[in-house]
TIVO-2410 file (N, C-alpha, C; in nm, 3 decimals):
# residues 78
REC num residu      c1      c2      c3 atome chaine
REC   1      M   5.928   7.630  15.966     N      A
REC   1      M   6.039   7.717  15.966    CA      A
REC   1      M   6.147   7.677  15.974     C      A
REC   2      P   6.209   7.726  15.869     N      A
REC   2      P   6.376   7.652  15.841    CA      A
REC   2      P   6.457   7.693  15.958     C      A
REC   3      R   6.555   7.599  15.977     N      A
REC   3      R   6.614   7.639  16.102    CA      A
REC   3      R   6.750   7.713  16.030     C      A
REC   4      S   6.755   7.788  16.156     N      A
REC   4      S   6.924   7.881  16.070    CA      A
REC   4      S   6.998   7.801  16.095     C      A
REC   5      A   7.132   7.817  16.019     N      A
REC   5      A   7.264   7.731  16.031    CA      A
REC   5      A   7.331   7.800  16.197     C      A
REC   6      P   7.373   7.699  16.244     N      A
REC   6      P   7.411   7.707  16.341    CA      A
REC   6      P   7.589   7.837  16.358     C      A
REC   7      T   7.574   7.878  16.462     N      A
REC   7      T   7.695   7.981  16.410    CA      A
REC   7      T   7.804   7.918  16.484     C      A
REC   8      A   7.906   7.971  16.417     N      A
REC   8      A   8.073   7.822  16.475    CA      A
REC   8      A   8.133   7.939  16.607     C      A
REC   9      P   8.133   7.851  16.677     N      A
REC   9      P   8.181   7.860  16.815    CA      A
REC   9      P   8.311   7.974  16.805     C      A
REC  10      K   8.323   8.066  16.875     N      A
REC  10      K   8.459   8.196  16.861    CA      A
REC  10      K   8.607   8.095  16.919     C      A
REC  11      E   8.692   8.159  16.822     N      A
REC  11      E   8.833   8.088  16.907    CA      A
REC  11      E   8.857   8.132  17.022     C      A
REC  12      P   8.879   8.054  17.090     N      A
REC  12      P   8.952   8.122  17.264    CA      A
REC  12      P   9.010   8.223  17.245     C      A
REC  13      A   9.050   8.334  17.338     N      A
REC  13      A   9.093   8.423  17.317    CA      A
REC  13      A   9.259   8.411  17.386     C      A
REC  14      S   9.280   8.315  17.457     N      A
REC  14      S   9.425   8.215  17.481    CA      A
REC  14      S   9.411   8.078  17.525     C      A
REC  15      Y   9.528   8.061  17.521     N      A
REC  15      Y   9.539   7.858  17.536    CA      A
REC  15      Y   9.477   7.877  17.692     C      A
REC  16      E   9.498   7.969  17.790     N      A
REC  16      E   9.429   7.954  17.935    CA      A
REC  16      E   9.284   7.928  17.931     C      A
REC  17      L   9.195   8.048  17.846     N      A
REC  17      L   9.059   7.983  17.859    CA      A
REC  17      L   9.013   7.904  17.791     C      A
REC  18      A   9.102   7.831  17.664     N      A
REC  18      A   9.087   7.731  17.602    CA      A
REC  18      A   9.056   7.600  17.699     C      A
REC  19      L   9.177   7.574  17.765     N      A
REC  19      L   9.161   7.469  17.883    CA      A
REC  19      L   9.054   7.465  17.958     C      A
REC  20      A   9.042   7.588  18.024     N      A
REC  20      A   8.932   7.610  18.097    CA      A
REC  20      A   8.808   7.579  18.071     C      A
REC  21      E   8.762   7.612  17.951     N      A
REC  21      E   8.691   7.592  17.864    CA      A
REC  21      E   8.643   7.426  17.836     C      A
REC  22      L   8.772   7.390  17.802     N      A
REC  22      L   8.780   7.196  17.786    CA      A
REC  22      L   8.759   7.119  17.882     C      A
REC  23      D   8.791   7.173  18.048     N      A
REC  23      D   8.794   7.127  18.128    CA      A
REC  23      D   8.650   7.119  18.182     C      A
REC  24      R   8.535   7.259  18.180     N      A
REC  24      R   8.387   7.224  18.223    CA      A
REC  24      R   8.342   7.156  18.146     C      A
REC  25      L   8.358   7.186  17.982     N      A
REC  25      L   8.303   7.050  17.910    CA      A
REC  25      L   8.318   6.881  17.946     C      A
REC  26      V   8.423   6.875  17.949     N      A
REC  26      V   8.487   6.718  17.986    CA      A
REC  26      V   8.377   6.671  18.139     C      A
REC  27      Q   8.381   6.796  18.218     N      A
REC  27      Q   8.269   6.762  18.363    CA      A
REC  27      Q   8.175   6.774  18.340     C      A
REC  28      Q   8.084   6.869  18.238     N      A
REC  28      Q   7.980   6.820  18.200    CA      A
REC  28      Q   7.951   6.684  18.122     C      A
REC  29      M   8.030   6.637  18.053     N      A
REC  29      M   8.020   6.549  17.967    CA      A
REC  29      M   8.003   6.388  18.085     C      A
REC  30      E   8.088   6.423  18.148     N      A
REC  30      E   8.131   6.298  18.241    CA      A
REC  30      E   8.008   6.316  18.356     C      A
REC  31      G   7.904   6.406  18.399     N      A
REC  31      G   7.828   6.372  18.453    CA      A
REC  31      G   7.701   6.350  18.409     C      A
REC  32      G   7.706   6.306  18.284     N      A
REC  32      G   7.599   6.221  18.216    CA      A
REC  32      G   7.441   6.274  18.205     C      A
REC  33      Q   7.454   6.452  18.218     N      A
REC  33      Q   7.324   6.447  18.249    CA      A
REC  33      Q   7.303   6.532  18.142     C      A
REC  34      L   7.337   6.552  18.054     N      A
REC  34      L   7.327   6.651  17.922    CA      A
REC  34      L   7.256   6.529  17.795     C      A
REC  35      P   7.169   6.610  17.731     N      A
REC  35      P   7.087   6.499  17.622    CA      A
REC  35      P   7.165   6.519  17.496     C      A
REC  36      L   7.148   6.403  17.433     N      A
REC  36      L   7.221   6.376  17.329    CA      A
REC  36      L   7.271   6.440  17.241     C      A
REC  37      D   7.181   6.537  17.171     N      A
REC  37      D   7.224   6.675  17.105    CA      A
REC  37      D   7.312   6.753  17.151     C      A
REC  38      Q   7.344   6.797  17.284     N      A
REC  38      Q   7.417   6.864  17.362    CA      A
REC  38      Q   7.533   6.802  17.401     C      A
REC  39      L   7.542   6.658  17.402     N      A
REC  39      L   7.643   6.604  17.449    CA      A
REC  39      L   7.781   6.579  17.305     C      A
REC  40      L   7.700   6.552  17.181     N      A
REC  40      L   7.735   6.568  17.075    CA      A
REC  40      L   7.807   6.709  17.042     C      A
REC  41      E   7.781   6.827  17.044     N      A
REC  41      E   7.817   6.906  17.053    CA      A
REC  41      E   7.893   6.951  17.114     C      A
REC  42      G   7.901   6.938  17.275     N      A
REC  42      G   8.026   6.926  17.320    CA      A
REC  42      G   8.159   6.850  17.296     C      A
REC  43      Y   8.097   6.724  17.253     N      A
REC  43      Y   8.224   6.668  17.183    CA      A
REC  43      Y   8.295   6.731  17.093     C      A
REC  44      R   8.185   6.766  16.986     N      A
REC  44      R   8.287   6.848  16.873    CA      A
REC  44      R   8.337   7.003  16.947     C      A
REC  45      R   8.293   7.070  17.028     N      A
REC  45      R   8.365   7.200  17.088    CA      A
REC  45      R   8.478   7.150  17.131     C      A
REC  46      G   8.440   7.044  17.227     N      A
REC  46      G   8.576   6.985  17.261    CA      A
REC  46      G   8.734   7.000  17.178     C      A
REC  47      A   8.720   6.904  17.097     N      A
REC  47      A   8.734   6.796  16.974    CA      A
REC  47      A   8.837   6.996  16.901     C      A
REC  48      D   8.758   7.101  16.884     N      A
REC  48      D   8.799   7.226  16.847    CA      A
REC  48      D   8.882   7.289  16.943     C      A
REC  49      L   8.856   7.267  17.060     N      A
REC  49      L   8.950   7.314  17.202    CA      A
REC  49      L   9.057   7.264  17.149     C      A
REC  50      L   9.084   7.135  17.173     N      A
REC  50      L   9.205   7.033  17.188    CA      A
REC  50      L   9.305   7.080  17.053     C      A
REC  51      A   9.262   7.066  16.937     N      A
REC  51      A   9.332   7.156  16.814    CA      A
REC  51      A   9.390   7.261  16.870     C      A
REC  52      F   9.261   7.353  16.898     N      A
REC  52      F   9.339   7.494  16.925    CA      A
REC  52      F   9.462   7.492  16.993     C      A
REC  53      C   9.449   7.406  17.183     N      A
REC  53      C   9.560   7.385  17.218    CA      A
REC  53      C   9.674   7.330  17.179     C      A
REC  54      R   9.675   7.253  17.122     N      A
REC  54      R   9.809   7.176  17.070    CA      A
REC  54      R   9.880   7.207  16.977     C      A
REC  55      T   9.792   7.349  16.865     N      A
REC  55      T   9.845   7.409  16.767    CA      A
REC  55      T   9.917   7.572  16.876     C      A
REC  56      R   9.879   7.565  16.974     N      A
REC  56      R   9.955   7.705  17.061    CA      A
REC  56      R  10.057   7.640  17.141     C      A
REC  57      L  10.060   7.497  17.148     N      A
REC  57      L  10.141   7.422  17.215    CA      A
REC  57      L  10.248   7.411  17.121     C      A
REC  58      Q  10.241   7.353  17.031     N      A
REC  58      Q  10.362   7.350  16.901    CA      A
REC  58      Q  10.417   7.465  16.874     C      A
REC  59      A  10.318   7.622  16.848     N      A
REC  59      A  10.391   7.730  16.827    CA      A
REC  59      A  10.489   7.763  16.920     C      A
REC  60      V  10.473   7.714  17.086     N      A
REC  60      V  10.560   7.784  17.190    CA      A
REC  60      V  10.687   7.697  17.180     C      A
REC  61      E  10.643   7.555  17.173     N      A
REC  61      E  10.754   7.488  17.144    CA      A
REC  61      E  10.834   7.511  17.014     C      A
REC  62      E  10.834   7.554  16.923     N      A
REC  62      E  10.865   7.595  16.835    CA      A
REC  62      E  10.978   7.723  16.861     C      A
REC  63      Q  10.918   7.814  16.944     N      A
REC  63      Q  10.985   7.998  16.952    CA      A
REC  63      Q  11.091   7.890  17.078     C      A
REC  64      V  11.071   7.817  17.166     N      A
REC  64      V  11.140   7.724  17.259    CA      A
REC  64      V  11.287   7.684  17.161     C      A
REC  65      R  11.252   7.626  17.085     N      A
REC  65      R  11.378   7.557  17.037    CA      A
REC  65      R  11.450   7.680  16.952     C      A
REC  66      L  11.364   7.772  16.886     N      A
REC  66      L  11.475   7.895  16.856    CA      A
REC  66      L  11.559   7.983  16.921     C      A
REC  67      L  11.466   7.981  17.074     N      A
REC  67      L  11.540   8.041  17.180    CA      A
REC  67      L  11.680   7.972  17.233     C      A
REC  68      D  11.655   7.849  17.196     N      A
REC  68      D  11.779   7.737  17.259    CA      A
REC  68      D  11.908   7.734  17.159     C      A
REC  69      D  11.842   7.764  17.057     N      A
REC  69      D  11.992   7.818  16.971    CA      A
REC  69      D  12.021   7.920  16.948     C      A
REC  70      G  11.976   8.009  17.067     N      A
REC  70      G  12.038   8.121  17.019    CA      A
REC  70      G  11.974   8.239  16.974     C      A
REC  71      K  11.877   8.214  16.881     N      A
REC  71      K  11.813   8.311  16.806    CA      A
REC  71      K  11.677   8.336  16.835     C      A
REC  72      L  11.656   8.411  16.868     N      A
REC  72      L  11.499   8.515  16.863    CA      A
REC  72      L  11.432   8.582  16.777     C      A
REC  73      K  11.364   8.505  16.725     N      A
REC  73      K  11.254   8.562  16.655    CA      A
REC  73      K  11.115   8.590  16.671     C      A
REC  74      P  11.047   8.701  16.624     N      A
REC  74      P  10.945   8.728  16.662    CA      A
REC  74      P  10.825   8.591  16.647     C      A
REC  75      W  10.727   8.602  16.777     N      A
REC  75      W  10.624   8.487  16.769    CA      A
REC  75      W  10.519   8.563  16.673     C      A
REC  76      S  10.431   8.494  16.583     N      A
REC  76      S  10.341   8.541  16.535    CA      A
REC  76      S  10.220   8.514  16.605     C      A
REC  77      G  10.193   8.425  16.702     N      A
REC  77      G  10.085   8.391  16.784    CA      A
REC  77      G   9.994   8.338  16.730     C      A
REC  78      A  10.001   8.304  16.603     N      A
REC  78      A   9.885   8.205  16.521    CA      A
REC  78      A   9.856   8.090  16.522     C      A
***
């Protein structure tokens, strides 16, 4: 029976949820109790979460720069 393609993990609803999930993953990985397959999958998910957090932080930093210049523009949140 062929394996079905793995489903892509959902994007976190917020920066805080992404950070919390990333923290849990790190704790599990550091515990050394995960099988190799789960360890690799955790690393991949962690990389995705880290990229998500960085993107959100960059968007907020850009908004702060706009506010510092006295201009308020809508934040897309993307």
